[in-house]
C-alpha positions as MATLAB code, in Angstrom:
seq = 'MKKYVKYSIGFSGIGVLIGLAISLVFNYLNGSTTYYPSSPNFVNQFAHPLNSVTVSVILWMLIGCVFGFGSLIFEFKNWSLLKKTIINFCAYYAGFAPLAILCGWFPLTWINFAIFTLIFIVIYVIIWLLNWYSIKKEIRSINQQIKK';
ca = [
      -0.148   -0.025   -0.206;
       2.788    2.355    0.888;
       4.333    1.561   -2.394;
       1.270    2.890   -4.053;
       0.943    6.044   -1.975;
       4.416    6.817   -3.015;
       3.558    6.257   -6.754;
       0.468    8.366   -6.752;
       2.378   11.433   -4.988;
       5.269   10.872   -7.756;
       2.567   10.565  -10.636;
       0.781   13.681   -9.526;
       3.833   15.527   -8.984;
       4.894   15.001  -12.760;
       1.213   15.369  -13.767;
       1.037   19.084  -12.580;
       5.014   19.941  -13.447;
       3.684   18.870  -17.121;
       0.434   20.624  -16.991;
       1.830   23.660  -15.797;
       4.462   23.628  -18.060;
       1.992   23.163  -21.055;
      -0.227   25.695  -20.059;
       2.582   28.362  -19.632;
       3.707   27.670  -23.125;
       0.162   28.051  -24.381;
      -0.239   31.208  -22.504;
       2.931   32.648  -24.236;
       1.874   31.430  -27.578;
      -1.442   33.101  -27.228;
       0.138   36.382  -26.221;
      -1.495   36.151  -22.886;
      -0.806   38.831  -19.986;
      -2.984   36.867  -17.645;
      -2.115   33.316  -16.777;
      -5.099   30.958  -17.775;
      -4.738   27.380  -16.643;
      -6.649   26.113  -19.194;
      -8.955   27.683  -21.918;
     -10.693   31.264  -21.142;
     -14.029   29.284  -21.246;
     -12.727   26.914  -18.422;
     -11.690   29.701  -16.025;
     -14.873   31.599  -16.677;
     -16.700   28.939  -15.174;
     -15.463   29.747  -12.022;
     -16.424   32.862   -9.351;
     -12.655   33.495   -8.776;
      -9.315   32.682  -11.044;
      -7.672   31.265   -8.130;
     -10.257   28.348   -8.436;
      -9.622   27.829  -11.882;
      -6.025   26.926  -10.806;
      -6.901   24.895   -7.965;
      -9.222   22.728  -10.095;
      -6.621   22.627  -12.787;
      -3.769   21.508  -10.454;
      -6.211   18.639   -9.361;
      -7.070   17.467  -12.942;
      -3.311   17.560  -13.507;
      -2.758   15.516  -10.719;
      -5.281   12.978  -11.858;
      -3.941   12.943  -15.496;
      -0.341   11.849  -13.875;
      -1.997    9.354  -11.907;
      -3.671    7.822  -15.056;
      -0.580    7.808  -17.417;
       1.576    6.976  -14.213;
      -0.447    3.807  -13.145;
      -1.318    2.865  -16.790;
       2.277    2.601  -17.437;
       2.501   -0.216  -15.049;
       0.435   -2.408  -16.998;
       3.945   -3.070  -18.968;
       5.327   -4.337  -15.899;
       2.949   -7.501  -15.989;
       5.655  -10.294  -17.166;
       3.069  -13.014  -17.859;
       1.032  -11.030  -20.513;
       1.717  -10.652  -24.271;
       2.690   -7.371  -25.595;
      -0.541   -7.158  -27.343;
      -2.571   -7.882  -24.447;
      -0.335   -5.068  -22.520;
      -0.575   -2.745  -25.285;
      -4.522   -2.908  -25.778;
      -5.271   -2.790  -21.897;
      -2.875   -0.006  -21.409;
      -4.579    2.015  -24.351;
      -7.855    1.268  -23.001;
      -6.732    2.527  -19.701;
      -5.316    5.648  -20.722;
      -8.159    6.522  -23.087;
     -10.783    5.635  -20.485;
      -8.902    7.635  -17.863;
      -7.778   10.520  -19.865;
     -10.752   11.510  -22.090;
     -13.116   12.665  -18.975;
     -10.428   14.355  -17.612;
      -9.295   16.335  -20.864;
     -13.485   17.131  -21.013;
     -13.463   18.225  -17.596;
     -10.255   20.366  -18.452;
     -11.989   22.267  -20.918;
      -9.435   21.519  -23.689;
     -12.188   21.043  -26.524;
     -15.837   22.148  -26.873;
     -17.907   19.016  -26.000;
     -19.305   18.164  -29.260;
     -19.591   14.579  -31.275;
     -17.009   15.830  -34.115;
     -14.489   17.584  -31.482;
     -14.897   14.269  -29.311;
     -13.975   12.185  -32.650;
     -10.914   14.438  -33.460;
      -9.801   14.126  -29.753;
     -10.032   10.122  -30.124;
      -8.227   10.660  -33.501;
      -5.389   12.685  -32.366;
      -5.245   10.574  -29.033;
      -4.753    7.140  -31.332;
      -2.132    8.964  -33.470;
      -0.186    9.916  -30.399;
      -0.412    6.695  -29.065;
       0.562    4.922  -32.137;
       3.643    7.244  -32.733;
       5.044    6.995  -29.166;
       4.468    3.048  -28.835;
       6.312    2.891  -32.063;
       9.358    4.872  -30.826;
       9.104    2.989  -27.657;
       9.236   -0.278  -29.634;
      12.110    1.024  -31.980;
      14.058    1.803  -28.968;
      13.821   -1.631  -27.268;
      14.531   -3.555  -30.557;
      17.469   -1.325  -31.080;
      18.669   -2.174  -27.432;
      17.901   -5.878  -27.547;
      20.335   -5.734  -31.082;
      22.924   -4.076  -29.166;
      22.989   -6.646  -26.476;
      22.734   -9.464  -28.662;
      25.923   -8.292  -30.443;
      27.851   -7.882  -27.111;
      26.767  -11.405  -26.265;
      28.282  -12.466  -29.769;
      31.717  -10.896  -28.972;
];
């Protein structure tokens, strides 16, 4: 249990760090002179701007936990890579999609949700392929060292 509490704290911290960094980048890119933790529509839902920051931090913590705990799926030794990938994808999508909606990252319409889903799939596949290539390269290197 202690291990999972430590994981939760670490994953939450990483989520907040990444969420803050991304929100700052978007604020600078949009030429904003006021800090918005998310879209102006999201911020305008709150009586006080500080409340929108607080809610954003909580959502970023949850996003960090979704991706952090989801990555642990790949540590199961007795599962095939295909099974791990499918379960990981489903866990990420099921956890991240509602949080992205709550963050106000896109207007909630069927077309926007479909676009979000497509972008999510493309990014997931790209990251998975980069990871697969990296591991394949590492295995090749280890095999070459064994042959020496």
